[in-house]
Structures are given as structure tokens and as C-alpha cells.
OpenMM code with the backbone's topology and positions (N, CA, C; nanometers):
from openmm import Vec3, app, unit

residues = "MET LYS LYS ILE VAL PHE VAL LEU ALA VAL PHE THR LEU MET GLY PHE GLN SER ILE LYS MET ILE LYS THR LYS PHE SER GLU ASN ILE SER GLY VAL ILE PRO GLU ASN PHE PHE THR MET THR PRO GLY ASP ILE ILE ARG ARG ILE PRO SER SER ARG PRO PRO LEU ALA ALA TYR THR ASP GLU ALA ARG ILE ILE ASP PHE SER ILE ASN VAL SER ALA SER LYS TRP ALA ASN THR ASP LEU LEU ILE ALA LYS ASP PHE PHE LYS ALA SER VAL LEU ASN LEU PHE ASP GLU VAL LYS LEU LEU LYS GLU GLU MET LYS VAL ILE ASN GLY LYS GLU PHE ALA VAL PHE GLU PHE GLU SER LEU LEU LYS GLY ASP ASP VAL SER MET LYS ASN LEU ARG LYS TYR THR TYR ILE GLN TYR THR ILE GLN GLY GLY ASN ALA TYR VAL PHE SER PHE ASN ALA PRO LEU GLN LEU LYS ASN LYS TRP GLN PRO MET ALA ASN GLU MET MET ASP ASN ILE LYS MET LYS".split()
positions = [
    Vec3(-9.0880, 1.0701, 9.2404),
    Vec3(-9.0969, 1.0337, 9.0997),
    Vec3(-9.0773, 1.1569, 9.0115),
    Vec3(-9.1390, 1.2712, 9.0519),
    Vec3(-9.1242, 1.3931, 8.9733),
    Vec3(-8.9781, 1.4353, 8.9676),
    Vec3(-8.9057, 1.4126, 9.0781),
    Vec3(-8.7638, 1.4488, 9.0828),
    Vec3(-8.6847, 1.3667, 8.9807),
    Vec3(-8.7137, 1.2371, 8.9704),
    Vec3(-8.6432, 1.1511, 8.8754),
    Vec3(-8.6720, 1.1951, 8.7327),
    Vec3(-8.7986, 1.2269, 8.7021),
    Vec3(-8.8352, 1.2720, 8.5685),
    Vec3(-8.7633, 1.4025, 8.5356),
    Vec3(-8.7566, 1.4945, 8.6325),
    Vec3(-8.6874, 1.6213, 8.6129),
    Vec3(-8.5394, 1.5988, 8.5852),
    Vec3(-8.4774, 1.5135, 8.6642),
    Vec3(-8.3346, 1.4854, 8.6478),
    Vec3(-8.3084, 1.4250, 8.5108),
    Vec3(-8.3919, 1.3302, 8.4685),
    Vec3(-8.3751, 1.2695, 8.3364),
    Vec3(-8.3913, 1.3732, 8.2261),
    Vec3(-8.4851, 1.4659, 8.2434),
    Vec3(-8.5051, 1.5719, 8.1451),
    Vec3(-8.3823, 1.6626, 8.1374),
    Vec3(-8.3246, 1.6959, 8.2517),
    Vec3(-8.2044, 1.7792, 8.2540),
    Vec3(-8.0909, 1.7100, 8.1807),
    Vec3(-8.0709, 1.5795, 8.2088),
    Vec3(-7.9649, 1.5049, 8.1403),
    Vec3(-7.9884, 1.5022, 7.9896),
    Vec3(-8.1136, 1.4880, 7.9487),
    Vec3(-8.1448, 1.4856, 7.8067),
    Vec3(-8.1140, 1.6208, 7.7436),
    Vec3(-8.1510, 1.7295, 7.8114),
    Vec3(-8.1237, 1.8635, 7.7598),
    Vec3(-7.9742, 1.8921, 7.7533),
    Vec3(-7.8996, 1.8345, 7.8469),
    Vec3(-7.7549, 1.8545, 7.8484),
    Vec3(-7.6897, 1.7839, 7.7302),
    Vec3(-7.7605, 1.6889, 7.6736),
    Vec3(-7.7059, 1.6147, 7.5609),
    Vec3(-7.5997, 1.5178, 7.6067),
    Vec3(-7.5168, 1.4813, 7.5144),
    Vec3(-7.4157, 1.3819, 7.5431),
    Vec3(-7.2790, 1.4484, 7.5572),
    Vec3(-7.2732, 1.5479, 7.6458),
    Vec3(-7.1473, 1.6176, 7.6688),
    Vec3(-7.0435, 1.5199, 7.7208),
    Vec3(-6.9214, 1.5455, 7.6820),
    Vec3(-6.8120, 1.4622, 7.7280),
    Vec3(-6.7845, 1.4903, 7.8752),
    Vec3(-6.7713, 1.3847, 7.9514),
    Vec3(-6.7405, 1.3972, 8.0928),
    Vec3(-6.5975, 1.3500, 8.1128),
    Vec3(-6.5175, 1.4317, 8.1769),
    Vec3(-6.3771, 1.3985, 8.2003),
    Vec3(-6.3663, 1.2867, 8.3034),
    Vec3(-6.2769, 1.1931, 8.2757),
    Vec3(-6.2505, 1.0834, 8.3686),
    Vec3(-6.1272, 1.1191, 8.4514),
    Vec3(-6.1322, 1.0849, 8.5802),
    Vec3(-6.0188, 1.1132, 8.6680),
    Vec3(-5.9692, 0.9837, 8.7318),
    Vec3(-5.8374, 0.9758, 8.7482),
    Vec3(-5.7783, 0.8594, 8.8142),
    Vec3(-5.8179, 0.8615, 8.9609),
    Vec3(-5.8501, 0.7421, 9.0118),
    Vec3(-5.8962, 0.7298, 9.1497),
    Vec3(-5.8369, 0.6046, 9.2123),
    Vec3(-5.7948, 0.6173, 9.3363),
    Vec3(-5.7468, 0.5024, 9.4131),
    Vec3(-5.8631, 0.4570, 9.5003),
    Vec3(-5.9170, 0.3390, 9.4694),
    Vec3(-6.0347, 0.2882, 9.5404),
    Vec3(-5.9972, 0.2228, 9.6728),
    Vec3(-5.8816, 0.1607, 9.6746),
    Vec3(-5.8297, 0.0970, 9.7960),
    Vec3(-5.6781, 0.0897, 9.7805),
    Vec3(-5.6133, 0.0308, 9.8767),
    Vec3(-5.4681, 0.0203, 9.8697),
    Vec3(-5.4225, -0.0575, 9.7458),
    Vec3(-5.5049, -0.1536, 9.7018),
    Vec3(-5.4650, -0.2416, 9.5908),
    Vec3(-5.5443, -0.2230, 9.4623),
    Vec3(-5.6419, -0.1321, 9.4607),
    Vec3(-5.7278, -0.1172, 9.3433),
    Vec3(-5.7374, 0.0298, 9.3036),
    Vec3(-5.7159, 0.0550, 9.1732),
    Vec3(-5.7311, 0.1905, 9.1209),
    Vec3(-5.8017, 0.1840, 8.9863),
    Vec3(-5.8411, 0.3000, 8.9373),
    Vec3(-5.9086, 0.3077, 8.8087),
    Vec3(-5.9469, 0.4505, 8.7789),
    Vec3(-6.0469, 0.4672, 8.6937),
    Vec3(-6.0966, 0.6006, 8.6607),
    Vec3(-6.2473, 0.6051, 8.6840),
    Vec3(-6.2935, 0.7253, 8.7220),
    Vec3(-6.4367, 0.7517, 8.7356),
    Vec3(-6.4642, 0.8906, 8.6766),
    Vec3(-6.5882, 0.9167, 8.6386),
    Vec3(-6.6211, 1.0510, 8.5904),
    Vec3(-6.5939, 1.1551, 8.6992),
    Vec3(-6.5471, 1.2727, 8.6577),
    Vec3(-6.5108, 1.3755, 8.7544),
    Vec3(-6.6306, 1.4247, 8.8360),
    Vec3(-6.7521, 1.4037, 8.7868),
    Vec3(-6.8693, 1.4492, 8.8621),
    Vec3(-6.9232, 1.3430, 8.9589),
    Vec3(-6.8525, 1.2317, 8.9738),
    Vec3(-6.8912, 1.1300, 9.0714),
    Vec3(-6.8343, 1.1666, 9.2083),
    Vec3(-6.9037, 1.1254, 9.3124),
    Vec3(-6.8544, 1.1453, 9.4489),
    Vec3(-6.8852, 1.0217, 9.5308),
    Vec3(-6.8167, 1.0091, 9.6425),
    Vec3(-6.8351, 0.8945, 9.7311),
    Vec3(-6.9776, 0.8935, 9.7855),
    Vec3(-7.0407, 0.7775, 9.7824),
    Vec3(-7.1758, 0.7652, 9.8377),
    Vec3(-7.1731, 0.7848, 9.9886),
    Vec3(-7.2796, 0.8427, 10.0387),
    Vec3(-7.2959, 0.8563, 10.1835),
    Vec3(-7.3384, 0.7206, 10.2399),
    Vec3(-7.3248, 0.6997, 10.3707),
    Vec3(-7.3742, 0.5742, 10.4287),
    Vec3(-7.5233, 0.5502, 10.3982),
    Vec3(-7.6024, 0.6570, 10.3961),
    Vec3(-7.7445, 0.6437, 10.3625),
    Vec3(-7.7660, 0.5983, 10.2198),
    Vec3(-7.6865, 0.6535, 10.1267),
    Vec3(-7.6933, 0.6101, 9.9861),
    Vec3(-7.6633, 0.4611, 9.9768),
    Vec3(-7.5590, 0.4183, 10.0455),
    Vec3(-7.5163, 0.2782, 10.0394),
    Vec3(-7.6262, 0.1859, 10.0905),
    Vec3(-7.6876, 0.2214, 10.2016),
    Vec3(-7.7945, 0.1381, 10.2593),
    Vec3(-7.9115, 0.1258, 10.1625),
    Vec3(-7.9498, 0.2372, 10.0999),
    Vec3(-8.0654, 0.2376, 10.0102),
    Vec3(-8.0371, 0.1749, 9.8747),
    Vec3(-7.9121, 0.1810, 9.8285),
    Vec3(-7.8875, 0.1491, 9.6884),
    Vec3(-7.8021, 0.0266, 9.6617),
    Vec3(-7.7321, -0.0225, 9.7615),
    Vec3(-7.6445, -0.1374, 9.7378),
    Vec3(-7.6865, -0.2510, 9.8308),
    Vec3(-7.7712, -0.3418, 9.7799),
    Vec3(-7.8179, -0.4522, 9.8633),
    Vec3(-7.7063, -0.5544, 9.8866),
    Vec3(-7.6490, -0.5515, 10.0041),
    Vec3(-7.5393, -0.6424, 10.0346),
    Vec3(-7.5284, -0.6574, 10.1857),
    Vec3(-7.4859, -0.7749, 10.2271),
    Vec3(-7.4667, -0.7974, 10.3703),
    Vec3(-7.3371, -0.7335, 10.4185),
    Vec3(-7.2493, -0.6991, 10.3253),
    Vec3(-7.1225, -0.6354, 10.3583),
    Vec3(-7.1160, -0.4979, 10.2932),
    Vec3(-7.0579, -0.4016, 10.3627),
    Vec3(-7.0440, -0.2699, 10.2983),
    Vec3(-6.9469, -0.2789, 10.1808),
    Vec3(-6.9671, -0.1968, 10.0779),
    Vec3(-6.8778, -0.2015, 9.9630),
    Vec3(-6.7379, -0.1510, 9.9981),
    Vec3(-6.6417, -0.1970, 9.9212),
    Vec3(-6.5049, -0.1485, 9.9343),
    Vec3(-6.4982, -0.0026, 9.8901),
    Vec3(-6.5756, 0.0309, 9.7867),
    Vec3(-6.5867, 0.1677, 9.7361),
    Vec3(-6.7222, 0.1822, 9.6683),
    Vec3(-6.7816, 0.3011, 9.6776),
    Vec3(-6.9112, 0.3255, 9.6142),
    Vec3(-6.9217, 0.4729, 9.5766),
    Vec3(-6.9571, 0.4968, 9.4503),
    Vec3(-6.9656, 0.6325, 9.3968),
    Vec3(-7.0974, 0.6509, 9.3245),
    Vec3(-7.1406, 0.7747, 9.3163),
    Vec3(-7.2623, 0.8071, 9.2434),
    Vec3(-7.2450, 0.9428, 9.1773),
    Vec3(-7.3354, 0.9756, 9.0861),
    Vec3(-7.3293, 1.1056, 9.0207),
    Vec3(-7.4060, 1.2081, 9.1035),
    Vec3(-7.4036, 1.3323, 9.0584),
    Vec3(-7.4679, 1.4411, 9.1334),
    Vec3(-7.6174, 1.4182, 9.1537),
    Vec3(-7.6820, 1.3559, 9.0574),
    Vec3(-7.8262, 1.3319, 9.0656),
    Vec3(-7.8592, 1.2035, 9.1421),
    Vec3(-7.7573, 1.1282, 9.1783),
    Vec3(-7.7727, 1.0016, 9.2502),
    Vec3(-7.8562, 0.8994, 9.1716),
    Vec3(-7.8319, 0.8938, 9.0398),
    Vec3(-7.9030, 0.7927, 8.9598),
    Vec3(-7.8071, 0.6980, 8.8881),
    Vec3(-7.6788, 0.7320, 8.8831),
    Vec3(-7.5762, 0.6465, 8.8217),
    Vec3(-7.4855, 0.5998, 8.9348),
    Vec3(-7.4568, 0.4700, 8.9409),
    Vec3(-7.3765, 0.4159, 9.0509),
    Vec3(-7.2596, 0.3328, 8.9993),
    Vec3(-7.1501, 0.3385, 9.0744),
    Vec3(-7.0363, 0.2505, 9.0522),
    Vec3(-6.9907, 0.2031, 9.1892),
    Vec3(-6.9765, 0.0718, 9.2036),
    Vec3(-6.9328, 0.0196, 9.3336),
    Vec3(-6.8384, -0.0985, 9.3157),
    Vec3(-6.7608, -0.1220, 9.4208),
    Vec3(-6.6703, -0.2360, 9.4267),
    Vec3(-6.7009, -0.3091, 9.5560),
    Vec3(-6.7332, -0.4361, 9.5437),
    Vec3(-6.7630, -0.5188, 9.6601),
    Vec3(-6.6680, -0.6377, 9.6648),
    Vec3(-6.6479, -0.6873, 9.7842),
    Vec3(-6.5726, -0.8104, 9.8039),
    Vec3(-6.6714, -0.9124, 9.8563),
    Vec3(-6.6863, -1.0221, 9.7833),
    Vec3(-6.7827, -1.1254, 9.8196),
    Vec3(-6.7390, -1.2004, 9.9446),
    Vec3(-6.8354, -1.2447, 10.0221),
    Vec3(-6.8069, -1.3264, 10.1403),
    Vec3(-6.7683, -1.4686, 10.1004),
    Vec3(-6.8075, -1.5091, 9.9807),
    Vec3(-6.7745, -1.6443, 9.9325),
    Vec3(-6.6256, -1.6544, 9.9031),
    Vec3(-6.5697, -1.7684, 9.9344),
    Vec3(-6.4278, -1.7929, 9.9088),
    Vec3(-6.4132, -1.8753, 9.7815),
    Vec3(-6.3145, -1.8399, 9.7004),
    Vec3(-6.2875, -1.9078, 9.5749),
    Vec3(-6.1373, -1.9294, 9.5627),
    Vec3(-6.0986, -2.0351, 9.4974),
    Vec3(-5.9582, -2.0533, 9.4631),
    Vec3(-5.9258, -1.9553, 9.3511),
    Vec3(-5.8071, -1.8993, 9.3526),
    Vec3(-5.7688, -1.8010, 9.2508),
    Vec3(-5.7800, -1.8563, 9.1091),
    Vec3(-5.7768, -1.9860, 9.0929),
    Vec3(-5.7848, -2.0486, 8.9605),
    Vec3(-5.9280, -2.0830, 8.9182),
    Vec3(-6.0270, -2.0491, 8.9999),
    Vec3(-6.1660, -2.0905, 8.9757),
    Vec3(-6.2541, -1.9872, 8.9047),
    Vec3(-6.1960, -1.8863, 8.8422),
    Vec3(-6.2788, -1.7811, 8.7830),
    Vec3(-6.3727, -1.8347, 8.6755),
    Vec3(-6.3260, -1.9253, 8.5937),
    Vec3(-6.4115, -1.9803, 8.4875),
    Vec3(-6.5307, -2.0558, 8.5472),
    Vec3(-6.5075, -2.1302, 8.6540),
    Vec3(-6.6167, -2.2001, 8.7233),
    Vec3(-6.7093, -2.0984, 8.7905),
    Vec3(-6.6496, -1.9994, 8.8563),
    Vec3(-6.7271, -1.8973, 8.9268),
    Vec3(-6.8132, -1.8160, 8.8299),
    Vec3(-6.7664, -1.7992, 8.7061),
    Vec3(-6.8408, -1.7213, 8.6068),
    Vec3(-6.9833, -1.7737, 8.5912),
    Vec3(-7.0003, -1.9043, 8.5857),
    Vec3(-7.1351, -1.9612, 8.5722),
    Vec3(-7.2198, -1.9328, 8.6962),
    Vec3(-7.1582, -1.9376, 8.8118),
    Vec3(-7.2279, -1.9040, 8.9362),
    Vec3(-7.2704, -1.7570, 8.9349),
    Vec3(-7.1791, -1.6680, 8.8933),
    Vec3(-7.2094, -1.5249, 8.8874),
    Vec3(-7.3221, -1.4972, 8.7883),
    Vec3(-7.3182, -1.5654, 8.6737),
    Vec3(-7.4233, -1.5463, 8.5735),
    Vec3(-7.5587, -1.5903, 8.6299),
    Vec3(-7.5629, -1.7047, 8.6956),
    Vec3(-7.6889, -1.7520, 8.7551),
    Vec3(-7.7408, -1.6521, 8.8581),
    Vec3(-7.6508, -1.5937, 8.9354),
    Vec3(-7.6908, -1.4932, 9.0351),
    Vec3(-7.7542, -1.3719, 8.9682),
    Vec3(-7.6919, -1.3247, 8.8597),
    Vec3(-7.7458, -1.2100, 8.7865),
    Vec3(-7.8841, -1.2431, 8.7315),
    Vec3(-7.8981, -1.3582, 8.6696),
    Vec3(-8.0257, -1.3960, 8.6100),
    Vec3(-8.1360, -1.4114, 8.7143),
    Vec3(-8.0993, -1.4521, 8.8348),
    Vec3(-8.1987, -1.4698, 8.9413),
    Vec3(-8.2365, -1.3398, 9.0122),
    Vec3(-8.1564, -1.2366, 8.9980),
    Vec3(-8.1849, -1.1094, 9.0652),
    Vec3(-8.2981, -1.0312, 8.9998),
    Vec3(-8.3219, -1.0554, 8.8711),
    Vec3(-8.4154, -0.9731, 8.7949),
    Vec3(-8.5243, -1.0585, 8.7315),
    Vec3(-8.6353, -0.9933, 8.6977),
    Vec3(-8.7448, -1.0625, 8.6306),
    Vec3(-8.7115, -1.0903, 8.4841),
    Vec3(-8.6388, -0.9978, 8.4219),
    Vec3(-8.5964, -1.0162, 8.2836),
    Vec3(-8.4536, -0.9639, 8.2700),
    Vec3(-8.3721, -1.0355, 8.1929),
    Vec3(-8.2343, -0.9939, 8.1657),
    Vec3(-8.2066, -1.0144, 8.0171),
    Vec3(-8.1558, -0.9094, 7.9523),
    Vec3(-8.1100, -0.9181, 7.8136),
    Vec3(-7.9581, -0.9013, 7.8163),
    Vec3(-7.8866, -1.0121, 7.7999),
    Vec3(-7.7402, -1.0073, 7.8024),
    Vec3(-7.6878, -0.9407, 7.6757),
    Vec3(-7.6061, -0.8379, 7.6932),
    Vec3(-7.5427, -0.7690, 7.5820),
    Vec3(-7.4004, -0.8196, 7.5607),
    Vec3(-7.3378, -0.8615, 7.6707),
    Vec3(-7.1999, -0.9100, 7.6644),
    Vec3(-7.1789, -1.0097, 7.7773),
    Vec3(-7.1139, -1.1193, 7.7438),
    Vec3(-7.0729, -1.2194, 7.8424),
    Vec3(-6.9401, -1.2739, 7.7934),
    Vec3(-6.8328, -1.2453, 7.8682),
    Vec3(-6.7013, -1.2864, 7.8214),
    Vec3(-6.5998, -1.2931, 7.9354),
    Vec3(-6.4919, -1.3597, 7.9068),
    Vec3(-6.3739, -1.3573, 7.9924),
    Vec3(-6.2809, -1.2558, 7.9282),
    Vec3(-6.2219, -1.1691, 8.0098),
    Vec3(-6.1430, -1.0595, 7.9552),
    Vec3(-6.0239, -1.0312, 8.0460),
    Vec3(-5.9085, -1.0087, 7.9884),
    Vec3(-5.7907, -0.9713, 8.0655),
    Vec3(-5.7790, -0.8190, 8.0615),
    Vec3(-5.7757, -0.7588, 8.1802),
    Vec3(-5.7647, -0.6138, 8.1940),
    Vec3(-5.6433, -0.5846, 8.2814),
    Vec3(-5.5478, -0.5155, 8.2244),
    Vec3(-5.4244, -0.4812, 8.2965),
    Vec3(-5.3633, -0.6030, 8.3646),
    Vec3(-5.3594, -0.7148, 8.2907),
    Vec3(-5.2951, -0.8361, 8.3392),
    Vec3(-5.3797, -0.9221, 8.4321),
    Vec3(-5.5040, -0.8829, 8.4580),
    Vec3(-5.5923, -0.9567, 8.5498),
    Vec3(-5.7134, -1.0078, 8.4720),
    Vec3(-5.7497, -1.1347, 8.4916),
    Vec3(-5.8641, -1.1918, 8.4207),
    Vec3(-5.9944, -1.1608, 8.4940),
    Vec3(-6.0960, -1.1230, 8.4157),
    Vec3(-6.2278, -1.0891, 8.4685),
    Vec3(-6.3356, -1.1657, 8.3938),
    Vec3(-6.4438, -1.1978, 8.4633),
    Vec3(-6.5678, -1.2460, 8.4028),
    Vec3(-6.6558, -1.1221, 8.3877),
    Vec3(-6.6982, -1.0935, 8.2650),
    Vec3(-6.7677, -0.9686, 8.2344),
    Vec3(-6.9106, -0.9968, 8.1872),
    Vec3(-7.0045, -0.9204, 8.2413),
    Vec3(-7.1443, -0.9264, 8.1995),
    Vec3(-7.1946, -0.7845, 8.1800),
    Vec3(-7.2534, -0.7593, 8.0656),
    Vec3(-7.3170, -0.6311, 8.0383),
    Vec3(-7.4601, -0.6654, 7.9988),
    Vec3(-7.5578, -0.5987, 8.0619),
    Vec3(-7.6960, -0.6379, 8.0363),
    Vec3(-7.7945, -0.5268, 8.0654),
    Vec3(-7.9141, -0.5463, 8.0120),
    Vec3(-8.0300, -0.4638, 8.0436),
    Vec3(-8.1210, -0.5504, 8.1291),
    Vec3(-8.1833, -0.4895, 8.2297),
    Vec3(-8.2677, -0.5697, 8.3189),
    Vec3(-8.4009, -0.5017, 8.3472),
    Vec3(-8.4934, -0.5844, 8.3898),
    Vec3(-8.6243, -0.5375, 8.4332),
    Vec3(-8.6535, -0.6023, 8.5674),
    Vec3(-8.6866, -0.5189, 8.6637),
    Vec3(-8.7334, -0.5653, 8.7933),
    Vec3(-8.8764, -0.5157, 8.8050),
    Vec3(-8.9702, -0.6103, 8.8023),
    Vec3(-9.1118, -0.5733, 8.8053),
    Vec3(-9.1504, -0.5306, 8.9462),
    Vec3(-9.2172, -0.4168, 8.9530),
    Vec3(-9.2664, -0.3681, 9.0808),
    Vec3(-9.4091, -0.4126, 9.1012),
    Vec3(-9.4523, -0.4059, 9.2262),
    Vec3(-9.5940, -0.4329, 9.2475),
    Vec3(-9.6704, -0.3064, 9.2082),
    Vec3(-9.7941, -0.3208, 9.1762),
    Vec3(-9.8719, -0.2077, 9.1256),
    Vec3(-9.8977, -0.1009, 9.2309),
    Vec3(-9.8786, -0.1319, 9.3570),
    Vec3(-9.9133, -0.0393, 9.4635),
    Vec3(-9.7974, 0.0525, 9.5020),
    Vec3(-9.6829, -0.0059, 9.5342),
    Vec3(-9.5763, 0.0763, 9.5920),
    Vec3(-9.4548, 0.0963, 9.5031),
    Vec3(-9.4428, 0.0202, 9.3955),
    Vec3(-9.3211, 0.0301, 9.3170),
    Vec3(-9.3502, 0.0093, 9.1689),
    Vec3(-9.2915, 0.0929, 9.0862),
    Vec3(-9.3051, 0.0792, 8.9414),
    Vec3(-9.1969, -0.0147, 8.8899),
    Vec3(-9.2120, -0.0590, 8.7672),
    Vec3(-9.1088, -0.1405, 8.7036),
    Vec3(-8.9788, -0.0607, 8.6957),
    Vec3(-8.8679, -0.1280, 8.7180),
    Vec3(-8.7380, -0.0633, 8.7176),
    Vec3(-8.6525, -0.1257, 8.6074),
    Vec3(-8.6151, -0.0452, 8.5085),
    Vec3(-8.5319, -0.0912, 8.3977),
    Vec3(-8.3933, -0.0287, 8.4121),
    Vec3(-8.2907, -0.1149, 8.4056),
    Vec3(-8.1538, -0.0672, 8.4255),
    Vec3(-8.0591, -0.1224, 8.3205),
    Vec3(-7.9527, -0.0464, 8.3022),
    Vec3(-7.8369, -0.0905, 8.2255),
    Vec3(-7.7280, -0.1196, 8.3280),
    Vec3(-7.6643, -0.2352, 8.3174),
    Vec3(-7.5611, -0.2746, 8.4126),
    Vec3(-7.4411, -0.3323, 8.3401),
    Vec3(-7.3238, -0.2924, 8.3871),
    Vec3(-7.1977, -0.3512, 8.3425),
    Vec3(-7.1321, -0.4003, 8.4706),
    Vec3(-7.1120, -0.5303, 8.4793),
    Vec3(-7.0572, -0.5887, 8.6015),
    Vec3(-6.9438, -0.6834, 8.5652),
    Vec3(-6.8366, -0.6772, 8.6417),
    Vec3(-6.7275, -0.7706, 8.6174),
    Vec3(-6.6750, -0.8225, 8.7500),
    Vec3(-6.6302, -0.9467, 8.7448),
    Vec3(-6.5840, -1.0194, 8.8619),
    Vec3(-6.4417, -1.0671, 8.8392),
    Vec3(-6.3655, -1.0721, 8.9467),
    Vec3(-6.2353, -1.1363, 8.9438),
    Vec3(-6.2104, -1.1992, 9.0798),
    Vec3(-6.1124, -1.2862, 9.0856),
    Vec3(-6.0784, -1.3513, 9.2124),
    Vec3(-5.9332, -1.3182, 9.2449),
    Vec3(-5.9130, -1.2750, 9.3684),
    Vec3(-5.7779, -1.2440, 9.4155),
    Vec3(-5.7722, -1.2733, 9.5651),
    Vec3(-5.6682, -1.3436, 9.6050),
    Vec3(-5.6530, -1.3754, 9.7466),
    Vec3(-5.7672, -1.4583, 9.8019),
    Vec3(-5.8312, -1.5376, 9.7161),
    Vec3(-5.9419, -1.6221, 9.7594),
    Vec3(-6.0755, -1.5507, 9.7679),
    Vec3(-6.0774, -1.4207, 9.7364),
    Vec3(-6.2013, -1.3423, 9.7416),
    Vec3(-6.2468, -1.3034, 9.6015),
    Vec3(-6.3775, -1.3017, 9.5812),
    Vec3(-6.4340, -1.2523, 9.4563),
    Vec3(-6.4561, -1.1024, 9.4707),
    Vec3(-6.4028, -1.0272, 9.3751),
    Vec3(-6.4228, -0.8825, 9.3702),
    Vec3(-6.5269, -0.8538, 9.2634),
    Vec3(-6.6234, -0.7698, 9.2975),
    Vec3(-6.7353, -0.7390, 9.2092),
    Vec3(-6.7319, -0.5892, 9.1779),
    Vec3(-6.7173, -0.5555, 9.0506),
    Vec3(-6.7167, -0.4171, 9.0036),
    Vec3(-6.8472, -0.3956, 8.9289),
    Vec3(-6.9282, -0.3018, 8.9742),
    Vec3(-7.0624, -0.2880, 8.9190),
    Vec3(-7.0939, -0.1428, 8.8824),
    Vec3(-7.1437, -0.1242, 8.7607),
    Vec3(-7.1885, 0.0062, 8.7125),
    Vec3(-7.3357, -0.0063, 8.6776),
    Vec3(-7.4199, 0.0873, 8.7275),
    Vec3(-7.5642, 0.0831, 8.7018),
    Vec3(-7.6158, 0.2200, 8.6602),
    Vec3(-7.7058, 0.2197, 8.5629),
    Vec3(-7.7705, 0.3425, 8.5173),
    Vec3(-7.9128, 0.3096, 8.4741),
    Vec3(-8.0027, 0.4077, 8.4800),
    Vec3(-8.1358, 0.3837, 8.4232),
    Vec3(-8.1211, 0.3486, 8.2752),
    Vec3(-8.2031, 0.2573, 8.2271),
    Vec3(-8.1934, 0.2118, 8.0890),
    Vec3(-8.2059, 0.3279, 7.9901),
    Vec3(-8.2850, 0.4296, 8.0255),
    Vec3(-8.3032, 0.5443, 7.9361),
    Vec3(-8.1715, 0.6194, 7.9122),
    Vec3(-8.0743, 0.6039, 8.0014),
    Vec3(-7.9466, 0.6749, 7.9899),
    Vec3(-7.8330, 0.5843, 7.9421),
    Vec3(-7.8669, 0.4651, 7.8999),
    Vec3(-7.7654, 0.3678, 7.8569),
    Vec3(-7.6734, 0.4241, 7.7494),
    Vec3(-7.7289, 0.4834, 7.6449),
    Vec3(-7.6465, 0.5312, 7.5333),
    Vec3(-7.5445, 0.6354, 7.5771),
    Vec3(-7.5791, 0.7153, 7.6738),
    Vec3(-7.4862, 0.8167, 7.7240),
    Vec3(-7.3763, 0.7532, 7.8092),
    Vec3(-7.4137, 0.6588, 7.8945),
    Vec3(-7.3212, 0.6084, 7.9959),
    Vec3(-7.2473, 0.4811, 7.9563),
    Vec3(-7.2932, 0.4091, 7.8571),
    Vec3(-7.2284, 0.2838, 7.8183),
    Vec3(-7.0801, 0.3022, 7.7825),
    Vec3(-7.0437, 0.4037, 7.7036),
    Vec3(-6.9002, 0.4211, 7.6747),
    Vec3(-6.8179, 0.4500, 7.8002),
    Vec3(-6.8736, 0.5267, 7.8927),
    Vec3(-6.8009, 0.5572, 8.0171),
    Vec3(-6.7909, 0.4342, 8.1063),
    Vec3(-6.8954, 0.3528, 8.1102),
    Vec3(-6.8900, 0.2298, 8.1894),
    Vec3(-6.7794, 0.1394, 8.1363),
    Vec3(-6.7705, 0.1271, 8.0034),
    Vec3(-6.6652, 0.0469, 7.9425),
    Vec3(-6.5270, 0.1027, 7.9754),
    Vec3(-6.5120, 0.2340, 7.9678),
    Vec3(-6.3830, 0.2959, 7.9996),
    Vec3(-6.3452, 0.2730, 8.1458),
    Vec3(-6.4420, 0.2877, 8.2347),
    Vec3(-6.4156, 0.2648, 8.3771),
    Vec3(-6.3688, 0.1210, 8.4007),
    Vec3(-6.4423, 0.0256, 8.3452),
    Vec3(-6.4110, -0.1144, 8.3682),
    Vec3(-6.2790, -0.1551, 8.3017),
    Vec3(-6.2487, -0.0972, 8.1866),
    Vec3(-6.1252, -0.1298, 8.1157),
    Vec3(-6.0010, -0.0690, 8.1811),
    Vec3(-6.0213, 0.0187, 8.2783),
    Vec3(-5.9077, 0.0820, 8.3457),
    Vec3(-5.8868, 0.0354, 8.4888),
    Vec3(-5.9557, -0.0702, 8.5292),
    Vec3(-5.9360, -0.1237, 8.6642),
    Vec3(-5.7950, -0.1839, 8.6732),
    Vec3(-5.7255, -0.1489, 8.7796),
    Vec3(-5.5918, -0.2043, 8.8064),
    Vec3(-5.5914, -0.2611, 8.9465),
    Vec3(-5.5467, -0.3859, 8.9557),
    Vec3(-5.5366, -0.4531, 9.0860),
    Vec3(-5.3928, -0.4969, 9.1075),
    Vec3(-5.3420, -0.4707, 9.2252),
    Vec3(-5.2049, -0.5142, 9.2611),
    Vec3(-5.2097, -0.6485, 9.3298),
] * unit.nanometer
topology = app.Topology()
chain = topology.addChain("A")
for resn in residues:
    res = topology.addResidue(resn, chain)
    for name in ("N", "CA", "C"):
        topology.addAtom(name, app.Element.getBySymbol(name[0]), res)
């Protein structure tokens, strides 16, 4: 806990310095931009931080390991034309994952010729009083369907750092390219 407080203090002292974005190829068919200080998560990071039955297609974190960006491919199969229907399913999943959700954005959006279901929100996951404190996060998540698979692009940051990272999360998500 002291380490997290220290890291947050360092980020606050650093202010809102501009972080350069770099082009990145996430897979053979997906590219975009990420902050230059992000690096690929280790297998241990992935196990601890990305709750999924399948390993992510790509997963990145910052130097302090408190900001995450990942791309997952869902095991569920969808028709390529079902994104609008799937959007309601995705929204229900998000709402069920957390104790409280404040939706900041919910929309259908075309990015580089591909349609996405977009959700931006603040969340609260209540911890038990013994082993875990309440966890407040800022999340920008977008979904699309390609080849019968749902692709999930997710950006997460502590809520206290939302103002710093929200513009970068938007830039990252707005630059996703899928072939």
C-alpha cells in the first residue's frame, strides 16, 4: 500500500507532463498507439491483473504498473452484424463486474472504418474490511466484432489519475486499426 501511495505522489509531483505516443503493432491485424513509457506485461502481471480465462492478445502497463492497456479476444462467438445487440450484453457485463458504475460515455463509434461499442466509466469495487480496500478505477473500454469474435480493448487507471490519463486513453482508442 505504501508503494502505491508513493507512486501516486510521484505522478502528482511530475504533473501532467506530455507523454509521447508511439505506433505499435499489437498483432498481425491490429495496430495503434501507446505511451512510450508502456511496456509489455510479464506473464505474472497478466495473471494478477487481467481476470480472463484466455490470455490477452496484447497487454501493456506503465513503469509503475498501475495503468493498463490490453486487447482480448472473447471466447463468445458473434455474427459480424451483431455489434448493436452485443453492446447491450457488454454493458450488462460491465455493470455486473463492479459494485458501482458511473457511465461517462456510452456510444457506437466508427474508428478507422471499423464500428465499436464504446464505454467510458468510473467504477467502485468494494473490498472486504479485512484483506482488501475499496478500489476506484477509471476505465475506457471498447468492443468490436471481426471474424465472429468479439475484440475487447481496455484501458484502466486509478480514479485519482483519471484527469491525467483520460486524454491518452481517448487517443489510444481513437487510433486502433484493424485489418
